[in-house]
N, C-alpha and C positions, 0 to 999 in steps of 0.2 A: 168716540162716544161710549159711555159706560153702560153696563147692563142694568136691568131693573133691580137685581139683587144688590148690585154695588150702590145704587142710589138709595135703596132701603137701608143698607148698612151705614152709609154716610149720614143719613138723616137721624138715625138712632144714636150714632156716635156723637153727634152734636149735643145730645142731651147729657152726656157724661164725658166731657172732654178731659177731665182729670182722672179718669178711671181706665183700667184695662177692660175692654169690652170683649166678653166671651159670647160669640154670636153662634146660635145653634143652627147647624146645617146637618140635617139627618141625625146620624148617631154620634156626631162630634160637635164640640164647641171649637169654633175657629177664631183665630185672631189675625188681624190684618195690619199692614203698614207698620208704624213704629211699635204698636202694641205687640205685634208678632216678634219683632226683633228683641224686645225686652223679655217676653215670655220665653223665647228660645234660649236666651242667655241664663235666666234665673232657673228655669226648669230643666235645662240641658236636654232639650228636645230639638228635633230637626227643624230648620228654617228653610222653607221652600218658597214657591211663588205660584200665583194663580192668575190666569187671564180673566179679567173682569170688564172687558171692553176692547174695542179695536185699539191695538198697540198699547194696551194697558195691562202690564203684569205687575202685581203688587206682592210684597212679602207676605207670607202666610205661615202660620203654625197652628197645630191643632192638638186637642186632647180628647180622649173618648168620654162621652157624656156619662156613661154608666160608672166611670171610675174617676170622676172629676174632683172629688173632695180633696184627696191628698195634694193634687196639683194646685188647687185654689188655696189650700192651707199654706203652701210654700210661698205663693205670691203675696198673700196677706202678711205672712211672717216677715217677708222682705220689705214690707212697708207700702205695698200698693193697694189701692182701692180696686175692687174687682166687681164689675157689673155683669150680671147674667141676663142675656137676652134670649128668651125662649120662644118657640113656635106656639102660637095661640090657636090658630086655626088648623084644619085638617087639609093636607095637600090633596089637590084634586087633579094635578097634572096639567091644568090649564091656566090657573091664576097663581100669582105670587102669594105664598102663604103669609099670613099676618104674624108679625113678631113684635114683642115689646119687652122692655126691661122689667123683670120680675123681682129682682133683688140687687142691692149693692152691698157687698161684704167688705168690712173694714176690721181692724184689730179688735174693736169693741162691740161689733154687732154680729159676730159669728155665733151660731147656736148649734151647729153640727157637733155631735159628740166627739168625732175624730179630731176636731180642731180645738177642743176645750181641754183645759186642765181639769181632770176629774175631781180633784180635791180642793180647787180654789175657784172663787167667783171670777168672772170676766166682766169687769165693769167698764162702762163708758161714762165719762163725766163731762160737765160743762161748767166753765168758770168765768165769772164776770167780776171785775174789780173796779171799785170806786176809790175815793181818796182814803177813807177810813172804814169802808165796808166792802164785803165781798159776798157774792152769791155763788153757791156751789150746789149742783144737782148731779146725781149719778143713778145709773140703772144697770141691771143685769137681765138681758133678754131671755136667758135660759131659765131663770127662776121667777121672773116677774117683779123683782125688787125695784122700787123706785123711791128715791128719797131726796130731800133738799134741805139746805140750811143757809143761814146768813151769818157771817162772821163780822164782828166788830172789834176795833182796836183803838188804842190811844194815839198811835203814830203809824206812819207808812211802813216803818221797819217792823213794828209789832204785827201789823196786818200781814205783811209778806211772810213772816215767820209762822203765823197762825195758819195761813193758807197752805204753806208747805207741809206743816205737821198733819193737817187734815187730809191732804192729798196722799201723803205717805201712808197714812192709816188706811185709806180706802184702797189705794193701789190700782188706779184705773189702767186698763190696757190702752185706752184712747182718751184723749182730752180735747174737747172742743174749745176754740177761742176765736176771736175776731182778729183781723189784720192789725187793727188799732192797738189791741192789747197783747199781741204776741210777745213783745219784749218783756212783759211783766209776768209771764207764765213761768213758774218754777220748773226746773228740770227734775222730774221725779221718775224718769224712765218710761213715760207714756208716749205713745205716738200722738203728736199734736196735729189736729185737723183744723184748718182755717175755714170758717163758714161765712156766708154772706152776712153783712151787717144788719140787714132788716129783720132777721129772725131773733135778734136780741132786743128789739123794741118792746116796750112794756105792753103796748096794745096788741101786737101780734102774738106775743107770748101768752098773755092772759086769755086771748080768744082761743088759742090752741088748747090750753088746759081746760077751759070751760067746755069746749066742744067735745074733747076727748072723754071727759068724765060726765058729760051731760048735765052740767050744773050752771046756774046763773051767777053764782058768787063763789069765790074761793075762800070765804070766811071759815067754812067748816074744816078746811085743811090747815088753818092757822097761818095763812099766807098774806092776809090783808095788810099787815104791818111790815111785811118783808118784801119790798119791791124788787130787790136784786135777786132774791131766791125765786120769785115769780119769773123773772126774765131768764135766769139760768135754767130752770125747769122747763119753761116754755120753749126755749131754744133747743134744748136736748130733745124734747118731744117732737118738735118739727123736723129735726135732723133724722130722728129714728123713723118717723112717718115716711120721709123721703127714701131712706135706704131700704125700708121694708115694704115699700109700695102701699103704705097706709095700713098695714095689718099689724096692730099692736094690742090684741085682746088680752095678752098676759099682763099688761100694765094696768091693773084694775084698781090701784090705790096709790096714793102719794103720801109718804110719811115725812112730816116736817119735824126736824129735831133741833135741839140747841146743844152746842158742844160744851157749854158751861155746866150742863147737868150731868156730865160724865167725867170720870177720872181718865185723863188722857196719858197714855204712855208713849214717850217719844221713840224714834226709831232705834236709838242706842239702847234704851231700856228694854225694848222688845227683843232686840238681838241678844243682849246679855242674859235675859231670862230664857232665851231659846224657845220662845213661844211658837213661832211658825217654822223656824229652821235653826239649826245649831250654829255656833260661831264658825264652824267649818263649812257651812252652807248645806248641811244634810237635812232634808225635810223628814226623812224616815225616823229620826231620833228626836224630833222636836216634841214639845208638850202636847201640841194639837194632834200629832200623829199617834202618840201614846193613848190619848183619850178617844180618838176617833175610831169608833167601831161600826160606823154606818155601812150599809150594804150597797147603796147606790150613789152614783156621782151627785145627783141632785140633793140627796140627804147630806152628803159631805160638804157641799157648797153652802 
């Protein structure tokens, strides 16, 4: 028979089966079962075991809560989703303290300064492809930037090339897609996250955007004639609301843009001009580094 805390852990773990669950116990975040085995290997920490019921010893690994950031950063960098489960109530010694998931951290949703590149944006993007159209939305939770566009092309090959160019320009750390469309997602070095199909539906996406911005129509954003942009932006917003436990006050505007109103430099041109890094991969000698005299990471990004 399992203990009450074991039953609580298993109930919460069911909410995030695809994430490593960091379960707060006193001054430590503990991981159990397969999560503990993975964390011990990635973080090079001790793998122990704990008795959580009669004849039930389960693998366990732990990290100190006050110094959790560098450990979480390593797990995220290794490609894992990390769910933080914190104590909500105050222990009274008689009842099991209430716990709930307060955040889910992924490559595109981290906001802690120690996990961010101080000179570059950390974008998370959502991509939806049709035959000759594509919807793309991206956001940076550390700065509040939120943008969306819809790409059009004359053929499937041209659309694929246009999508890849725009993704390379944005450079997302994480890219959302559906299982149906995973095969069409270009490889641009982003961590690809497969999300439920329903968040891409136009009705749920539109409702999510309207509720978030407190509007009855998306016409003021310029989205009424861009259904794929609506679906991409709405899917991204719903995913962010889930990972951030609904807290998204920094996303207070949505910028809708058209790629044909800008001059686009492809990856080879940007590399040869050494805009962001030199041909040898040095960021410190790039054009941006020479011009960048900002004093804070937010200013630089």
